[in-house]
N, C-alpha and C positions, 0 to 999 in steps of 0.2 A: 689863433686863426680868427680873422675878422668875421663879423656877423654876416656880411655879404658873401664871404667865401664859404662859411658853413652852410648857408642857404643854397648856394650853387652845388656844393658837394651833396647835400641832401637830395636836391632835385635830380642830380646825376644818378645817384643810387636808386632813387625811386623809378627813374626811367629805365634803368637796367633791370630792376625787378619786374616792371611791367613788360618789358621786352622778353624776359625769361618766361613769363606766364603766357605770352602770346604764341599761339601754335600755327599762325598763318604760314611762316616760312617753313616750318617742319612739314606741313601738309603739302606745300608746293613742291618741296624737294622729294617727298615720298611719291607724289604723282608722276614726277619726272622719271624717277628710277623704276617705278612700278605702274606703268600705264594701264588703265582699265581695259579689260577685254570686253568691248561693247557687244560683240556677238554673243558671248557667254552670258553677259548681264541681261541682255534683252531676251534671250531664249528662255531664261528661267523666270521671267516676270510673271507669266500666267501658267507656269507648269511647276506645280509643287513637287511632284516626283522627281523631275529633272533637277530642281534646286537641291533636293536631298543628296542625290548622287553626285552632283557637280561640286557643291561646296562642302560636303561632308562625306567624302569617299571612305574614310576610315570608319565611320559609323554605319554605313550601309554597304558593306562589302559583298554580301550575298545577293543573288538575284531576288527580285520581288516575287512573292507568292501571289496567287489570285486574290487571296484575302487582303493582302497589302494593297494591291492595285485598287480594289473596291474602296478600302478605307481612305487611300490617298485621293481618289476622285471625290468622295464625300467631303473630306476636309477642305479640299480645293473649292468645292461648291459653297460650303458654309462660310469660309473666310471671304470669298469674293462676293457672294450674294446674300448672306445671312441665313438664318434658320438654326435648327438644332440637330445634333447628331451624337448618339451614344453608341460606342463600339466596345464590345467585350472580345478581347483577343487572348490567346493563351499566354501564360507567363513566359517571358523571354522573347516574345515576338516583337518587342520594341515599340509598344503603343505609347509609352511615356516619352521615349526619344522622338517619335514622330510628332508628338504634340509640342515638345520643346522646339523642334525645328519649325513647326508650323507658326509658332509665335515669332520666331526670327523672320521668316518669310513674310508674314503679314505686316510686321513693323518696318522692315528694311525697304520693302517696295511701296509702303504707304497704303497697302490694302486696308489696314486698320491703324488707328491712332493710339488706342489705349487698350492694352491687353491685360486681363487679370487672370493670374494663375491661382486657382483655388485648390488647395490640398485638403486631405482629411484632417490635418492638423496644421498649425502655423509652421512648425518645424519642417514638415514635409513640403509645404509650398515654398519656403525659402530655399530649400535644397534644390528644387527645380529651377528657381530663379538664378541661383549661383551657378548652376550648370550652364544656363543660357549666357550669362555674363562672361564666364570663362571662355566659352566657345567663341564669343564675339571678339574678345581681346587677344586670343591666341591663334585665330584662324587667319592665315595670310591671304587666302583666296578672298575672304570677305573684306579684308583691308584693301586689297587691290581694287575691287569693284565697288566698294561702298566707303571710300576714304573719308567722305564728309561726316560720317557718323561713327566709324570705327576708330579712326586715328585719334580724335579727341578723347575717346575712352581709354585708348592705349597710353596716351600722354599722361594720364593720371598716375601711372605706375602703381596701381592698386592702393593708392593713398587717397581715400575718399575726401579728406579735408581740402585737397587741392581743387576740388570741383567748383567751389564758390568763387575762385579767383581766376579761373582759366578764361582767356580771351582769344578772339579770332579777329584780327584786323582792328583791334581796339575795342571790340564789343564782347560782352560776356557770352559764353556759349550756353550757360545754364545747364550744362551736363551735370549729372549726379548719379551716385549709386549708394544705396544703404543696404541693410540686410533684407529689407522687404520691398525695395523699389529701385528700378533703373530708369533714368530719364536720359534719352539721347539728346545730343547737342543741337543748337541752332547755329547755322552758318550763313554765309552769303547766298542770296537767292540765286545767283547765276552759277553757283558751283555745281559741277556734274554729280549726279546720283544723290540729290538732296531729298528724295521722297520720304526718307525716314526721319527728317528733322523733327525734333520735339516729341518723338514717339515715347510712350510710357509703358513699362511692364511692371505690374504690381503683383506681389505674392501675399495671399491671406489664407488662413484656415477657414474651413466652412463654418465652424462654430465660433469664429472670432469676429472681428470688426469688418463686416462685409457690406455695410450700408453707407450711403452718403459719400461715395468716392467721386470727386470731380477735381480737376486741376486747371488753374489759369495758366496760359502760355504767354511767353514774351510778346507774341504778336497780337495779344488782346483777346484771343479766342479761349473760351472755357470748354474743356473736353471732358466727356464722361466715358466710362468703359463701353467699348463697342464690340469686343470679343472676349469671351470668358472661356477658359479651359479648366474643366474640373477633373483633376487627375486622381483617380481612385478615391472619390470623396467619402468613403466609409472606412471604418476600422473593423478589426475582428470583433471587438467588444460591441460596437454599435450595430453590427450586422445581426447580432443575437438578440437585440432588444427591439420589440415591436414599437415601443414609444420612440426610441431614438431613430429608428428607420423612418417613422412618420414625421418626426421633427426635422430630420435632415431633408426629407423629400419636400416638406413645406418650405424650408429655407431656400432650396433650389428654385422652387416655383415662384417664390415671392421675392426674397432679397437678392438672389443671384440674377435671375432673369429680369429683374426690375432695375438693374444697375444703370442701364442706358438712359433712364429718365423717362418723363412722359412723352407719349407719341413717338417713341423710338423703340425699335425692336433690336435686341442684342443678338449677336451670333454666338452660339455655344457649342463646344465640343466636349464630350465626356468619355475619356478612356476609362474603363472600369473592369472589375473582376467580380463575378457572383460568388459570394462567400457562403451564404445560407439560402435555402429556398425561401422566397418571399422577402428577401432583404431589399434595401433601397435600389441596388443595381438591378436585381431581378425584376423589380417593379417597373423601373424606368425603361428597361429594355423590352418590356412587354408592349408590343404594338397595338394590342387591343385596349390596354389601359391608357397608354401614353403614345398615341400615334404621332404626336408632335415631335417626339424625340427621334423618330426614324431609327429605332434601335436595331442593331445588327450583332449577332453572336457568331463567332468563328471558333473552331475547335482544332486541336492538334491532330486528332484522328477522326475522319468522317466515316470510315468503315474499317473494321478490324479484319485481318486476314482470315481466310476460311479454315486454315489448318490449325486446329486447336491443340491436338495431341503433341505435335512437335513444339509448340510454344509452351505447353505445360512442362515438357521435358526441359526446354530451355530455362524455365524458371528455376527448376531444381539445380541445374548446372550453374546458373547464375549465383545462387546462394552459396553453393559449395565452393565456387571459385573465389568469392569474396572472403569466405572463412579461411581458405587455404592460402591465397596469394594477396589478398587485400585489393584485388582488381577483378575485372570480368573477362580476363583473357580466354579462359576455357569456354565461356558462354559465347564469346565472339567467334571463336574457332568453330564451335558447333553450328552457329548461325551461318558462317561462311560455307560450310559443307552442304547445308540444306536451304540455302537462301531462296532459291527459285520456288520451292514448295511453300516456304514460310511467308513469302511476300505475296503469294497469290490472293487476289481479292482485296488487299489492303489499299486504303486511300488516305493519304496524309495531306494536310494543308500546305506544308512547306517542305518539299523533298530535300532541300539543301540543309535543313537544320539537323545536325547530329554532331557528336563530339569526336575527338581524335581517336578514341579507343572503340569507336562504333563504326559500322559499315553503312548504315542507312537511317533515315528518319523513322522508319517503322521500328527498328531496333531501339532507337533512342526513346521513342514513345513507350515501348514495352518495358524498358528499364525504369522509366519514371513511374509507370503503373505498378511495377513490382515493388518499388521503393515505398510508396504510401498511396494506396488506392483511393481513399477518400480525398486526400489532398490533390491527387491527379485529376479526379473528376471535377473538383471545384476550380483549381488553378489553371488547368490545361484544357479541360473540356467545357468549362463554363456551364456545367450541369451538376451542381453539388448533390450529393446523396441526401435523402431525408434523414432525420435524426435516427441515431442507432436504436433508440428505444421509443418507437412511435406509440401514440396513444391507441388503445383498443376502441376508442370512439373517434372516428375520423371527422371531427368537427372542423369545418373550414370557414374562416372569417368571411371570405367573399360569398360563399354560399349562404351563410346566415344573413348577410346584408341584403341578399336578393329576396328574402322572405317578407317583403312588405305587402300589406293587405289593402292599402288604399284608404283606410280609415283615418280620420283626422286625429291629431294628437289630443289625447284626453277623452276620446270618444270610444266607449266599450262597444263591442259587437252586440247586435240585437239578441243573439242567442245566449249571451253571457248570463249565468245564474248567480255568480258571486264575484266580488271584487276584493282582492287581497293585496297587501303591500309588505315591504320589508325595508328596514333601515339598517345599514351596515355602518358601524362606528369605526372611524379611522383616526381618532385623536384630534386632528385639526379640521376634520370635515365629516359630514354625514352623507353617505351615498344611499339613495333610495330608489325603489322600483315599485310600480303599481301594475298589476296584471289582472285581466278579466278571464273568467273560466266558465266553460259550459259544464254541465253535470258529468259529461264523459271525458273531461279533462282536455278538451280542445281549448287552447289558450291564446290570448291576444295581449301583447305588451302594450299597455295603454299610455304609460308615461314613465320617465325615469330622469334622474338628475342628481345634483350634489348641492348640499347646503354648507356654506353660503354659495349662492348662484355665481357661476363664472362669467356671467354677463356677455353672452353671445359667442363665446368660444365653442367651437364644434369638437375639438379634440384636445384632451389634456390628460395628465396622469397625476397621481398623488404627489409626486415629487415637484411638479411645476404649477401647482395651484396658485393663482394670484390672490384669491380671496379665501381666507381661512377663519376658523373660529377664534383664534387668538387675535385676529384683526377685528373681528366683529364684537368680541367681548374682551377688550384689552386689560381691564382691571380684574378679571376673574382668573382663578387658577385653572388647571386643566379640567378638573371635575366640574367646576362651575361653567366652563366654556361648553362642555358636552351637555350639561343640564340646560343651559341657556339655548343651545342649538335645538334641543328636543322641544323646548317650550315654543320656539318659533316655528319649527317644521311640522310637528305633529298636528296642531290645529289646522294648518293649511290643508293637509291631506285628509284629515278626518271630517272637516266641514264641507269640503268641496263636493259639489253635485256633478257627477260624471254622467253626461247625457249621451245616449245612444243616437245613431243617425235618425231613428224614428221619433226621438224626443223623450223617450223614457229616461227616468233619472235613477241612477244607482249611487249608493254610498258605500264606503269601505265596510266590508264585513269583518275583516281581521287585519291587524297591523302588527307584525312581529318586529321586535327590536333586538339586535344582536348585543349580547352582554358577554361575549367571549373576549373582547379586547381588554388588555391587561388592567386598565384603570377605569373601566366603564361599568363593572359588575354592580357595585352598590348604587352608582348613579342611576342606572337603568331601573333597578328595583324601586328606588326612591321615587323616581319620576312616574313610573307606571302606577304606583299606589296613590300618588298625590294628584295625578292628572284627572281632569274632568272627563277624559275619554278612556278611563281605566277599563271600562267594560269592553273596549275595542282592542286594547293593547295586550301584548303578551311577550315578556322577555324570552329570548331563545338562547339555548346553548347548543353549539355544534359538538357532536360526540363521534369519535372515531370508532367504527365497527369494522374490524378486519375479518379475514376468513376464519380465524381461530377465535373470534369474539362471539359471545352469545348475542344473537339479533335482539333488538329492542322489542320486537313483537313477542319474544319468548320470555321477557322479563316478567316476574310475578307482579301483578297489579296490587299495589298497596291501597289502603283505605283512602278514598278521595281522589285516587288517580284515574285517569282514563287514557287510553292509547289507541293508536292506529298503525298503519304500515310505516315503520321507520320513525315514529314519534311517540313521545310519552309526556303527558301534562301532569305535573306535580301540583298538589293543592297548596294554597297559601299557608304560611306559618306566621308566628309572631315577628320573625325577623325579616322574612322576604315575602314578596307576592308570589302568586302562582307563576310557573314558568314551564316552557316546553323544551324537551331534549330531542334533538334531531339527529338521526343517522345521516351524516353529511355525504358519506360515500354512496349510500343508496339513492338519496334524492338528487345528487349530482348526475348519477347515471340515468335517473328518470328524466331529468330536464334535458340532458343530452339527447335522449331518445325523442323527446318532444321536438327538439330543434332539427333532428334528422328526419322526422316524419314529413313526407311531401305535402305541399300545399293542397288543401282539399280533403285530405284524409282525416278521419276522426283522431283526435289527440295531437294535432299539429299545433305548434306554438309559432305565432307570426308576429311581425313588428308593425307598428302604426306607420302611416304615411305612404308616399309614392316614390320617394327618392332614396335608393339604397345607400348612397354615399353618406347620408345623414347619420347612419348607424355604424360608421366605421369604428368609433371608439368602443361602443357596446360590443360589437362583434369581436374586436381584439381581446376584450376582457373575457368574453365567453370561450375563447380558445387559449386562455392563459394557463390552463391546467391540462396535464396529460393523465390518462387513466390506463392502468394495467390490471387485467383480470388475474387475480391470485386465488389459489384454492388451498384447502386443508386436506388432511389425510382421508377424510370421509367423502371427499368429492364436492364439498360446498365451495362455490365460487363467488367472489366478491370483487367488484370493480374498485380499485384503490386509486384515489385521485391525489396528485401532487402538483403544487404550483411550480411553474417553470421559472428560471432565473430572470430577474429584471422585468417582471410582468405584474400588472394590476389585475385583480379578479373581484373587485368590489361589487360591480353590477351583476357579475356571474353569481356571487353569493346571494345577491338580492333576488335574482330569479329563482334560485333554489329555495330560498326562504319563503317567497311568495307562493311557490307551488306546494310546499308543505302546508302552508296556511290554508290553501284551497282544500287539501285533504282533510284538515281539521274541520273545515266547514262542510264537508260531506261529498266533495267531488271524488269520483272513482273512474278508473279506466276499465275497459271491458275485461282486460286480462285479470285485474284485481277482483272484479265481481265474480269471475268464474274460477278464481284460485281456491277451490275447495277440495279438500282431500276426500278419501273414500268414506271416512267416518264423520264428514261434515266439519272437520277442523280446518280453519282458514290458514292457508300458507301465507308467508310474508310476501310483500311486494318485491323483496329482494330476489326471491326465487323466480318471480315472473320476469325479472329484468337481468338475470344473471348472465345471459349470453348476449353477445353483440349481434344485432339484427343483420340480416342480409341487406345489401345495398338496395335502397328504394322501397323497402317494406317496413311498415310500422308493426309493432307487436299486435295491435288490434287487428290489422289485416291478416297477420299470420294466424291469429286465433280464429277469425272467421273462416279461413281456409280449412283449418283442422275441424271446425264444427261442421262445415258442409260435407267433409269426407265421412264424418261419423254419421 
């Protein structure tokens, strides 16, 4: 074949391939065979609920509940006009399906140009995106009324590689889809139903790459996300962690809501489920804390039926029927016979929601409740039960944060008689607290922090510190890093002049250093003996004293030792410096009591400053442990403290150590001063604090009441 003939043949084949890639004829023939229903298309433009029922009848077979109608109205308002909306609906009420459909409605009608689906993980987000894409390419009603954007997607035949070659009238459509992104095509400007041209739907995990998303379009316009849908943005594991809850909440407030770029406000919808009290969803749904999210909670059951005895009997029959038949036929028959009585007073959110072997939504709800009550309360009522084993000291982080006293950071109260501190060693960092104390143990947290300093960060945990001792002392081993950190931090605290509002100057009276950490014991001893501030320093050992253990107060004093309530100072030896042993259970209970004491009462422990939110990290650490009061055969009771999973307690340990240091320096509470037996023998502070106080009363107030009665 001659060269000219080969060129002609090549040109012919190239033209055939280009014609095969061009979808103009396909779309024209589709539109001729399936003309758009203009009335249907127009009626759904501004009616999201009608769009759901019209284009997705299989997804929305049942009538809407009142909760659905409220959620639809809010979603419609946010998509059309902007703002934020968080909704907690019972499991199975279709909140994720609603949000997937909302993304379709927003993109296809051009209400929004760039939708980001944010999931708790990358996998969860991509699953939602795939659901949207499949619905678009398989839904004939959408193809009829939105052929300009649906037909090019369909023409790819689920082969993503074809996207880069597809043309329409000789021009590239720029359509594409990958695991994490769908880009709708561009077509002729005069084509009907072109509002969704170039629309983008992106899927990302909340802890993944959620910053810096912007896309240039073929028309020269660069678009940024203008609608974000956060679908259940927390996991079971993250809901249990205070740090992860705070981190995810910060990501939502910063990275997610900032996707739209400067001077632009993004629209945001968050369907969610409350997993644990105080988790991220619980916080964002709280209209007092976050009024900007317009949070709304709905429940499966708003009011249970009045007839309790029949429902209790139903529960027994339900269990027997499952054991005997593997189903609930006997329970359903019992309910059929007594339905009028058993339904009386019950109010459910969605009367049409029940299974084929059930007769009503009330019965369905009761079956779910019988199956697993804690799960039912969380997943279906959005009102999770508190922990099964709550603490006997009801410390609350929000309440602790509110105990601000208005004093400047670093300024002790004028009534303070001594100033104490504690350094908690955590390998790669030193966590420290300084507190001022009046003689009656009224306390003021003067300052706290971590060394190396985290440079302006307000909230952090041990796991996510950006500046650590190994970065500060890169050439030293672990022990050398701890020693170097103490050499830097201790002089700063020891030499500082802490000025009261009246101008009086206080200096630290005592600084305890934790030497319980595995590799810090010898380092702390060595540093305390060598330091210029050795007269101020005291290594400390935390000691467990349980209900069957002998209290430290009852230990026999050896030569050179001195002791007090819950502590014992051992004299120096040739090998080690003097050190203090602390009954940590006793002093944690004591500090918890100080935090629970109302502002203004003697013995209250308060925080510096005027802004409660500045102490969120400290307050979370102060609630990182739970206490259970345990007793022995003789009736002695002790509060036993245990660290909760995934929590930091370093500043909590610092407060406890600083309080014990104040006792070493002579501070006493009223209850301790009066804790004298008949024969003048002093009882331990543990006996004064062995019982949980009534709400709102300090032990000192209780003592004054008893004294007045006598």
